[in-house]
C-alpha positions as CSV (number, residue, x, y, z in Angstrom):
1,M,75.1,113.9,129.2
2,T,78.6,113.9,130.6
3,H,78.6,110.1,131.0
4,I,77.7,109.7,127.3
5,R,80.5,112.0,126.2
6,V,83.0,110.1,128.4
7,S,81.8,106.7,127.1
8,V,82.1,107.8,123.5
9,L,85.6,109.2,124.1
10,L,86.7,106.0,125.8
11,C,85.3,104.0,122.9
12,L,87.1,106.2,120.3
13,L,90.4,105.9,122.3
14,G,90.1,102.2,122.3
15,L,89.9,102.2,118.4
16,L,93.1,104.1,117.9
17,P,95.5,101.1,118.1
18,I,93.6,99.3,115.3
19,G,95.2,101.5,112.6
20,V,98.7,100.6,113.8
21,F,98.0,96.9,113.7
22,A,96.5,97.2,110.2
23,K,99.6,98.9,108.9
24,T,101.8,96.3,110.4
25,T,99.8,93.5,108.8
26,E,100.0,95.2,105.4
27,I,103.7,95.7,105.7
28,E,104.2,92.0,106.7
29,R,102.0,90.9,103.8
30,A,104.0,93.0,101.3
31,Q,107.3,91.6,102.7
32,D,105.9,88.0,102.4
33,A,104.9,88.7,98.8
34,V,108.4,90.0,98.0
35,R,110.0,86.9,99.7
36,V,107.8,84.5,97.7
37,L,108.5,86.2,94.4
38,T,112.2,86.2,95.1
39,E,112.1,82.5,96.0
40,V,110.2,81.7,92.8
41,M,112.6,83.6,90.6
42,A,115.6,82.0,92.3
43,A,114.5,78.5,91.5
44,P,115.5,77.7,87.9
45,D,112.8,75.0,87.4
46,H,110.0,77.2,88.7
47,R,111.1,80.6,87.4
48,I,108.5,82.8,85.7
49,P,109.7,83.4,82.1
50,G,111.1,86.9,81.6
51,N,109.1,87.4,78.4
52,L,105.9,86.8,80.4
53,L,107.0,89.2,83.1
54,R,108.0,92.0,80.7
55,N,104.6,91.8,79.0
56,A,102.6,91.6,82.2
57,E,100.5,94.6,83.2
58,A,100.3,93.4,86.8
59,I,101.6,90.7,89.0
60,A,99.6,89.3,91.9
61,V,101.6,87.4,94.6
62,I,99.6,85.7,97.2
63,P,102.0,84.2,99.7
64,N,99.8,81.4,101.2
65,V,98.5,80.1,97.9
66,V,100.1,76.8,96.8
67,K,99.0,76.7,93.2
68,A,98.5,79.5,90.6
69,S,97.8,79.9,86.9
70,F,98.1,82.5,84.2
71,V,95.1,83.9,82.4
C-alpha cells in the first residue's frame, strides 16, 4: 500500500511543471497576436479599416496564419 501511495505522489509531482509551461505558451501566443496586429495596422496598404474595427464585436488574431477573411 505504501508503494502505491509513493508512486501516485511521484506521478503527481511530475505533473506540476506542466501548468507553468502552459501559462508561458499562452503568454507567448498573446504576445505574438499583439505583435501581428500591430504590424498589420502599421502597414498602410494592409491596414484594417477603422470603421470595420469600430463595428467589430470580436477580433481573432492567429499569428501563424498567412491568409484571412472577413465574414
